[in-house]
N, C-alpha and C positions, 0 to 999 in steps of 0.2 A: 307652325312651320309649313312652308309651301310644299305641295306635292307635285311631282312631275308625272306626266302620262308616258309610260315607257312601252315601246313596241316589243323589244327583245334585247337580250344581253348576250355578249360573246366573251367567253372567259380568256381565250388565248388568241387575240387578234395580232397578226404579224404584218399587216399591210396598212395600218391605220396610225402611222406615226412611228417614232423611234422605238425599237425593241419590241418586247411582248407587251400587249396592252389589253386592259379590260375595256371592252367597247360597249357603249350604251347607245342604242338606237331609239330615238325619241319620235313620238307621233306628231304629225302635222307638217304640211308643206304647201306653200301657195303656188309654187311652180308646177308645171305639168310637163316635165321633160319627156320627149318622145322616146328616149332610150332608157327611161327610168327602170331599174331592176327591182325597186321596192315600192310599187304603186300602192301597196297595202299600208304604207306609212303616211299617205297624203292627208287623210281625213283627221280632223282634230278630236273627234269623239272617240270614246272607248269602244274597241272592237274585241272580237274573240282573241283571247290570249294576251291582250294588253293589261297593264297593271299600273296602279297609282302608287308611287313610292315617295317617301321623304328623302332628303339628302342623307340623313343618318342611316336610314334603312339601306339605301343603295351603297353607301360607303362600307357598311358592315358586310355586304355581299362581296364587294370588290376586294376588300382587304384580305379575304380568305385566300386570294391568289397572289398576294404580294410577293411571296418567296420566289415566284417564277419571273418577276419583272426585271430583276437585276438592276443595274444602275441607270439604264436608259428607258425602261418601260414605265407604265403608269396607266392613266385613264384617258380614253378618248370618247368624246360625246359626238355622235353623228345623228343621222335622221333617216327620213324626214329632214326638217330644218330646225335644229335645236334653238336658234335664236327666237323662235316663236314662243319658247318657254324660258325667256331670259331670266326671270326672277328665280325660278328653280335652279337653272344652270349656275347662276351666281352663288347660290347657297351651296350647291354641290362642290364647286371649285373652291369655295372658302373652306369647306370641310377637308377637301383634298390637301390644301395648303397647310392646314393644321396638322395633318398626318405626314407632311413632307412628301406628298405624292405628286408626280409630274402630271400636268393637265394639258390636253390637246383638244382643240375644237375643230371639227370637220364641218364646214359651212359653205353654202353658196351665196350667203350674205344678201339675199334678196330683200329681207326686211330692213336692211341697214338704212339709217337716215341720220343726218346731223341735227335733226330737230329733237326737242325735248318732248316727253321725258325719256324717249328711247336712248338718245345719245349719252346722257349721263349714266344710264344703266350699262350701256355698252362700254363706256370708259372704265367703269368699275369692274366689269367682267374681264376686260383686257388686262387690268392690274393683277388678275388672278390666273391668267392664261399664259402658259409657257410657249405654246406653238399653235399656229392656225394653219389648217389645211384648207386652202381657199380654192373652190371649184370655179374655173372659168369655162363656161359651156361653149360660148361662141363670141368672137370679138365684134362681129357686125351686129348693129342694133336690130335691124329688121329680121335678119336670119335668127338672131337670138329670140326675138318675139315669136317667130314661127316655131322654133325648137322647144321653147319653154313656156310660152304664153305671156312672157314679160320681157321688157327691154333689159339691157345690162347696165343701165346707169348706176343703180345702187351698188352693184357688184364692183364696178370700176372705182367708184368713189370710196368704197370700203377699202379696196386694195391701196389706194393712195393715202387714205387716213392711216392705215396700219404701217405704211412706209414712213409717214410723218412722225409717228410715235416710236418707231423702231421695233415693233412687235415681230418676232420671228415668224416667217411664213414659208410654207411649201405650196407652190402652185400645182394644182391638179387639172389636167385637161383630158377629157374623154375624147379619143380620136374616132370620129365616125366617117367612114368613107362616103364621099359624095355630099357630105353635109358641112364639115368644118376642116377637112384635110387639104383644101386647096392652098397652094403656096401663098397667095395673097393674104388669106386669113391667118395663116401661120406666121407670116412676116409681121403682120399688124399686131398679133398677140405678143410676139417677141419684142416688138418696139415698146409695147406697154410695160412688159416685165423689165426691160432695160432701164426704164424710167423709175423703177422702184429700188430702194436701197436696202431692203430687208429680206429679199428672197434667197433662201438657202438652197432650194432644190426645186426643179420642175419635173413633175412626174407625168409622162404620157401614158394614159390608161387605155388599152385597146377596147373598143366597143365590143360588147358580147350580148348574147341573147339568152343568157341563163335565167333571166327573170321573166321571160315571156309567158310562162305558165301562170304566173300571178295575174297577168292581165286577163287571161282566159277565165281564171277562177273568179275574178271580179266582174266578169261579163263585159269586158272592154276589148275593143279591136286594137291590136298592136299596130301603131302607125308606121313603124319602120320595117314592116314585113318585107323580107327579101334583101335587106341591106346586109352586105357581107361583113364579116369581121376583118379588120385590117391585117395585111401581111406583115411579117417581121420587117421587111424592107420599108414598108410604108411607115411603120412605127419608128424605125431608125431614122428615116428621112425627117419626120416631124421632130424628133429629139434633136437632130442636128440643127434644124432651123431655130427651134425654141431655145435651145441651150447655147447656140452660137458656136457649135463645135466645128 
């Protein structure tokens, strides 16, 4: 049985999909988002506090909290980027299905490709996934590269594929003042979302600096030093544009 490298676990997640959820944070991410609040999940190697678990071991831990989930809750796997451990993730979601547990994937989709063998594995994973929380960092190619170290080609292609197959999706967009909150970028993002048939919700997440201490602990300079958190009015404006209110 495949083992997954787990960074941390949260027993009562309330902002990671519907209801109360058991949240699994996995290790490894290829993107280097300038606003990342979990840079300690980037590396794929085992670090202090990380643990290797099988799907059975992880499900055993999660099911201890099942009574708190109600009808809407379940398991959410986040990261890092969980798709970098897609074999383990598929085994975990297969076990969740066997237990009748709701499955949510929180991903930035940067590893996505329609080439094999990844695509076949991804199709299988989506057969076992009830909801995808899809992070769209920036709609502009070059600004996305500046912000994350990669273009957004794979992310947009993944969004369109999920629409083609009808997988339920919530779009998540971290609003960073001076970076992606300009009206042009918000309108372009809204246009992309309007072209998708499967988006149930758009969540505008205000940029924050709560994870900057982790950058310092890792000996890294925080690249968005001095960037303010968005005001309530800025968030509401973005929501209005993105949701077409």
